[in-house]
Chimera marker file (.cmm) of the C-alpha trace (Angstrom):
<marker_set name="trace">
<marker id="1" x="124.323" y="112.342" z="152.975" r="1" g="1" b="0" radius="0.5"/>
<marker id="2" x="120.889" y="112.915" z="154.087" r="1" g="1" b="0" radius="0.5"/>
<marker id="3" x="120.321" y="115.344" z="157.156" r="1" g="1" b="0" radius="0.5"/>
<marker id="4" x="118.944" y="112.316" z="159.100" r="1" g="1" b="0" radius="0.5"/>
<marker id="5" x="121.990" y="110.307" z="158.386" r="1" g="1" b="0" radius="0.5"/>
<marker id="6" x="124.195" y="113.051" z="159.487" r="1" g="1" b="0" radius="0.5"/>
<marker id="7" x="122.222" y="113.655" z="162.750" r="1" g="1" b="0" radius="0.5"/>
<marker id="8" x="122.473" y="109.794" z="163.461" r="1" g="1" b="0" radius="0.5"/>
<marker id="9" x="126.293" y="110.022" z="162.955" r="1" g="1" b="0" radius="0.5"/>
<marker id="10" x="126.631" y="113.114" z="165.135" r="1" g="1" b="0" radius="0.5"/>
<marker id="11" x="124.541" y="111.463" z="167.902" r="1" g="1" b="0" radius="0.5"/>
<marker id="12" x="126.023" y="108.097" z="167.905" r="1" g="1" b="0" radius="0.5"/>
<marker id="13" x="129.780" y="108.959" z="167.157" r="1" g="1" b="0" radius="0.5"/>
<marker id="14" x="130.039" y="112.077" z="169.430" r="1" g="1" b="0" radius="0.5"/>
<marker id="15" x="127.187" y="113.292" z="171.589" r="1" g="1" b="0" radius="0.5"/>
<marker id="16" x="126.003" y="109.942" z="173.000" r="1" g="1" b="0" radius="0.5"/>
<marker id="17" x="129.674" y="108.801" z="173.830" r="1" g="1" b="0" radius="0.5"/>
<marker id="18" x="130.270" y="112.154" z="175.312" r="1" g="1" b="0" radius="0.5"/>
<marker id="19" x="127.259" y="112.309" z="177.516" r="1" g="1" b="0" radius="0.5"/>
<marker id="20" x="127.964" y="108.421" z="178.709" r="1" g="1" b="0" radius="0.5"/>
<marker id="21" x="131.267" y="109.809" z="179.807" r="1" g="1" b="0" radius="0.5"/>
<marker id="22" x="129.871" y="112.474" z="181.558" r="1" g="1" b="0" radius="0.5"/>
<marker id="23" x="127.248" y="110.458" z="183.408" r="1" g="1" b="0" radius="0.5"/>
<marker id="24" x="130.012" y="107.972" z="184.378" r="1" g="1" b="0" radius="0.5"/>
<marker id="25" x="132.226" y="110.768" z="185.796" r="1" g="1" b="0" radius="0.5"/>
<marker id="26" x="129.396" y="112.308" z="187.715" r="1" g="1" b="0" radius="0.5"/>
<marker id="27" x="128.432" y="108.683" z="189.254" r="1" g="1" b="0" radius="0.5"/>
<marker id="28" x="132.161" y="108.402" z="190.026" r="1" g="1" b="0" radius="0.5"/>
<marker id="29" x="132.421" y="111.598" z="191.537" r="1" g="1" b="0" radius="0.5"/>
<marker id="30" x="129.437" y="110.926" z="193.595" r="1" g="1" b="0" radius="0.5"/>
<marker id="31" x="130.641" y="107.708" z="194.675" r="1" g="1" b="0" radius="0.5"/>
<marker id="32" x="133.845" y="109.058" z="195.966" r="1" g="1" b="0" radius="0.5"/>
<marker id="33" x="132.113" y="111.639" z="197.627" r="1" g="1" b="0" radius="0.5"/>
<marker id="34" x="129.689" y="109.253" z="199.432" r="1" g="1" b="0" radius="0.5"/>
<marker id="35" x="127.001" y="111.764" z="198.664" r="1" g="1" b="0" radius="0.5"/>
<marker id="36" x="125.570" y="114.074" z="195.957" r="1" g="1" b="0" radius="0.5"/>
<marker id="37" x="124.515" y="117.718" z="196.410" r="1" g="1" b="0" radius="0.5"/>
<marker id="38" x="121.267" y="118.901" z="195.070" r="1" g="1" b="0" radius="0.5"/>
<marker id="39" x="123.020" y="120.546" z="192.027" r="1" g="1" b="0" radius="0.5"/>
<marker id="40" x="124.855" y="117.097" z="191.425" r="1" g="1" b="0" radius="0.5"/>
<marker id="41" x="121.937" y="115.237" z="191.358" r="1" g="1" b="0" radius="0.5"/>
<marker id="42" x="120.134" y="117.728" z="189.072" r="1" g="1" b="0" radius="0.5"/>
<marker id="43" x="123.273" y="117.704" z="186.641" r="1" g="1" b="0" radius="0.5"/>
<marker id="44" x="123.189" y="114.072" z="186.504" r="1" g="1" b="0" radius="0.5"/>
<marker id="45" x="119.456" y="113.833" z="185.875" r="1" g="1" b="0" radius="0.5"/>
<marker id="46" x="119.728" y="116.613" z="183.082" r="1" g="1" b="0" radius="0.5"/>
<marker id="47" x="122.497" y="114.251" z="181.534" r="1" g="1" b="0" radius="0.5"/>
<marker id="48" x="120.551" y="111.132" z="181.708" r="1" g="1" b="0" radius="0.5"/>
<marker id="49" x="117.375" y="112.603" z="180.291" r="1" g="1" b="0" radius="0.5"/>
<marker id="50" x="119.745" y="114.239" z="177.407" r="1" g="1" b="0" radius="0.5"/>
<marker id="51" x="121.260" y="110.923" z="176.895" r="1" g="1" b="0" radius="0.5"/>
<marker id="52" x="117.651" y="109.326" z="176.741" r="1" g="1" b="0" radius="0.5"/>
<marker id="53" x="116.327" y="111.814" z="174.254" r="1" g="1" b="0" radius="0.5"/>
<marker id="54" x="119.489" y="111.527" z="171.970" r="1" g="1" b="0" radius="0.5"/>
<marker id="55" x="118.796" y="107.410" z="171.992" r="1" g="1" b="0" radius="0.5"/>
<marker id="56" x="115.082" y="108.088" z="171.075" r="1" g="1" b="0" radius="0.5"/>
<marker id="57" x="116.096" y="110.459" z="168.111" r="1" g="1" b="0" radius="0.5"/>
<marker id="58" x="118.409" y="107.420" z="166.675" r="1" g="1" b="0" radius="0.5"/>
<marker id="59" x="115.562" y="105.121" z="167.223" r="1" g="1" b="0" radius="0.5"/>
<marker id="60" x="113.367" y="107.475" z="165.387" r="1" g="1" b="0" radius="0.5"/>
<marker id="61" x="115.661" y="107.986" z="162.607" r="1" g="1" b="0" radius="0.5"/>
<marker id="62" x="116.350" y="104.008" z="162.427" r="1" g="1" b="0" radius="0.5"/>
<marker id="63" x="112.550" y="103.530" z="162.385" r="1" g="1" b="0" radius="0.5"/>
<marker id="64" x="112.322" y="106.189" z="159.235" r="1" g="1" b="0" radius="0.5"/>
<marker id="65" x="109.788" y="108.291" z="161.505" r="1" g="1" b="0" radius="0.5"/>
<marker id="66" x="112.037" y="111.333" z="161.191" r="1" g="1" b="0" radius="0.5"/>
<marker id="67" x="111.142" y="114.020" z="158.625" r="1" g="1" b="0" radius="0.5"/>
<marker id="68" x="114.140" y="115.337" z="156.890" r="1" g="1" b="0" radius="0.5"/>
<marker id="69" x="113.197" y="118.972" z="157.979" r="1" g="1" b="0" radius="0.5"/>
<marker id="70" x="113.024" y="117.998" z="161.596" r="1" g="1" b="0" radius="0.5"/>
<marker id="71" x="116.294" y="116.335" z="161.277" r="1" g="1" b="0" radius="0.5"/>
<marker id="72" x="117.855" y="119.257" z="159.647" r="1" g="1" b="0" radius="0.5"/>
<marker id="73" x="116.687" y="121.685" z="162.481" r="1" g="1" b="0" radius="0.5"/>
<marker id="74" x="117.939" y="119.300" z="165.295" r="1" g="1" b="0" radius="0.5"/>
<marker id="75" x="121.353" y="118.861" z="163.518" r="1" g="1" b="0" radius="0.5"/>
<marker id="76" x="121.576" y="122.731" z="163.191" r="1" g="1" b="0" radius="0.5"/>
<marker id="77" x="120.724" y="123.152" z="166.850" r="1" g="1" b="0" radius="0.5"/>
<marker id="78" x="123.295" y="120.644" z="168.040" r="1" g="1" b="0" radius="0.5"/>
<marker id="79" x="126.178" y="121.867" z="165.890" r="1" g="1" b="0" radius="0.5"/>
<marker id="80" x="125.507" y="125.453" z="167.057" r="1" g="1" b="0" radius="0.5"/>
<marker id="81" x="125.453" y="124.280" z="170.587" r="1" g="1" b="0" radius="0.5"/>
<marker id="82" x="128.580" y="122.119" z="170.049" r="1" g="1" b="0" radius="0.5"/>
<marker id="83" x="130.556" y="125.175" z="168.728" r="1" g="1" b="0" radius="0.5"/>
<marker id="84" x="129.672" y="127.110" z="171.775" r="1" g="1" b="0" radius="0.5"/>
<marker id="85" x="131.479" y="124.891" z="173.953" r="1" g="1" b="0" radius="0.5"/>
<link id1="1" id2="2" r="1" g="1" b="0" radius="0.2"/>
<link id1="2" id2="3" r="1" g="1" b="0" radius="0.2"/>
<link id1="3" id2="4" r="1" g="1" b="0" radius="0.2"/>
<link id1="4" id2="5" r="1" g="1" b="0" radius="0.2"/>
<link id1="5" id2="6" r="1" g="1" b="0" radius="0.2"/>
<link id1="6" id2="7" r="1" g="1" b="0" radius="0.2"/>
<link id1="7" id2="8" r="1" g="1" b="0" radius="0.2"/>
<link id1="8" id2="9" r="1" g="1" b="0" radius="0.2"/>
<link id1="9" id2="10" r="1" g="1" b="0" radius="0.2"/>
<link id1="10" id2="11" r="1" g="1" b="0" radius="0.2"/>
<link id1="11" id2="12" r="1" g="1" b="0" radius="0.2"/>
<link id1="12" id2="13" r="1" g="1" b="0" radius="0.2"/>
<link id1="13" id2="14" r="1" g="1" b="0" radius="0.2"/>
<link id1="14" id2="15" r="1" g="1" b="0" radius="0.2"/>
<link id1="15" id2="16" r="1" g="1" b="0" radius="0.2"/>
<link id1="16" id2="17" r="1" g="1" b="0" radius="0.2"/>
<link id1="17" id2="18" r="1" g="1" b="0" radius="0.2"/>
<link id1="18" id2="19" r="1" g="1" b="0" radius="0.2"/>
<link id1="19" id2="20" r="1" g="1" b="0" radius="0.2"/>
<link id1="20" id2="21" r="1" g="1" b="0" radius="0.2"/>
<link id1="21" id2="22" r="1" g="1" b="0" radius="0.2"/>
<link id1="22" id2="23" r="1" g="1" b="0" radius="0.2"/>
<link id1="23" id2="24" r="1" g="1" b="0" radius="0.2"/>
<link id1="24" id2="25" r="1" g="1" b="0" radius="0.2"/>
<link id1="25" id2="26" r="1" g="1" b="0" radius="0.2"/>
<link id1="26" id2="27" r="1" g="1" b="0" radius="0.2"/>
<link id1="27" id2="28" r="1" g="1" b="0" radius="0.2"/>
<link id1="28" id2="29" r="1" g="1" b="0" radius="0.2"/>
<link id1="29" id2="30" r="1" g="1" b="0" radius="0.2"/>
<link id1="30" id2="31" r="1" g="1" b="0" radius="0.2"/>
<link id1="31" id2="32" r="1" g="1" b="0" radius="0.2"/>
<link id1="32" id2="33" r="1" g="1" b="0" radius="0.2"/>
<link id1="33" id2="34" r="1" g="1" b="0" radius="0.2"/>
<link id1="34" id2="35" r="1" g="1" b="0" radius="0.2"/>
<link id1="35" id2="36" r="1" g="1" b="0" radius="0.2"/>
<link id1="36" id2="37" r="1" g="1" b="0" radius="0.2"/>
<link id1="37" id2="38" r="1" g="1" b="0" radius="0.2"/>
<link id1="38" id2="39" r="1" g="1" b="0" radius="0.2"/>
<link id1="39" id2="40" r="1" g="1" b="0" radius="0.2"/>
<link id1="40" id2="41" r="1" g="1" b="0" radius="0.2"/>
<link id1="41" id2="42" r="1" g="1" b="0" radius="0.2"/>
<link id1="42" id2="43" r="1" g="1" b="0" radius="0.2"/>
<link id1="43" id2="44" r="1" g="1" b="0" radius="0.2"/>
<link id1="44" id2="45" r="1" g="1" b="0" radius="0.2"/>
<link id1="45" id2="46" r="1" g="1" b="0" radius="0.2"/>
<link id1="46" id2="47" r="1" g="1" b="0" radius="0.2"/>
<link id1="47" id2="48" r="1" g="1" b="0" radius="0.2"/>
<link id1="48" id2="49" r="1" g="1" b="0" radius="0.2"/>
<link id1="49" id2="50" r="1" g="1" b="0" radius="0.2"/>
<link id1="50" id2="51" r="1" g="1" b="0" radius="0.2"/>
<link id1="51" id2="52" r="1" g="1" b="0" radius="0.2"/>
<link id1="52" id2="53" r="1" g="1" b="0" radius="0.2"/>
<link id1="53" id2="54" r="1" g="1" b="0" radius="0.2"/>
<link id1="54" id2="55" r="1" g="1" b="0" radius="0.2"/>
<link id1="55" id2="56" r="1" g="1" b="0" radius="0.2"/>
<link id1="56" id2="57" r="1" g="1" b="0" radius="0.2"/>
<link id1="57" id2="58" r="1" g="1" b="0" radius="0.2"/>
<link id1="58" id2="59" r="1" g="1" b="0" radius="0.2"/>
<link id1="59" id2="60" r="1" g="1" b="0" radius="0.2"/>
<link id1="60" id2="61" r="1" g="1" b="0" radius="0.2"/>
<link id1="61" id2="62" r="1" g="1" b="0" radius="0.2"/>
<link id1="62" id2="63" r="1" g="1" b="0" radius="0.2"/>
<link id1="63" id2="64" r="1" g="1" b="0" radius="0.2"/>
<link id1="64" id2="65" r="1" g="1" b="0" radius="0.2"/>
<link id1="65" id2="66" r="1" g="1" b="0" radius="0.2"/>
<link id1="66" id2="67" r="1" g="1" b="0" radius="0.2"/>
<link id1="67" id2="68" r="1" g="1" b="0" radius="0.2"/>
<link id1="68" id2="69" r="1" g="1" b="0" radius="0.2"/>
<link id1="69" id2="70" r="1" g="1" b="0" radius="0.2"/>
<link id1="70" id2="71" r="1" g="1" b="0" radius="0.2"/>
<link id1="71" id2="72" r="1" g="1" b="0" radius="0.2"/>
<link id1="72" id2="73" r="1" g="1" b="0" radius="0.2"/>
<link id1="73" id2="74" r="1" g="1" b="0" radius="0.2"/>
<link id1="74" id2="75" r="1" g="1" b="0" radius="0.2"/>
<link id1="75" id2="76" r="1" g="1" b="0" radius="0.2"/>
<link id1="76" id2="77" r="1" g="1" b="0" radius="0.2"/>
<link id1="77" id2="78" r="1" g="1" b="0" radius="0.2"/>
<link id1="78" id2="79" r="1" g="1" b="0" radius="0.2"/>
<link id1="79" id2="80" r="1" g="1" b="0" radius="0.2"/>
<link id1="80" id2="81" r="1" g="1" b="0" radius="0.2"/>
<link id1="81" id2="82" r="1" g="1" b="0" radius="0.2"/>
<link id1="82" id2="83" r="1" g="1" b="0" radius="0.2"/>
<link id1="83" id2="84" r="1" g="1" b="0" radius="0.2"/>
<link id1="84" id2="85" r="1" g="1" b="0" radius="0.2"/>
</marker_set>
């Protein structure tokens, strides 16, 4: 399997759903508290930005615009970050 395909699978099957779940949890927490701290707002914004970046990467892969070397580097970084959790 090519690195771009592996990256797309990791993003669509694991990372994007995890981000969506975290975003939903943040919205729920903010709604229950009827307010959000600056830290909460920053975290929510960061999660939304990561989600958008992941979606952009998937679109780039689907369009065939991502070089294999770049896909390999992003895949490596994501896997390293995932194992640090």
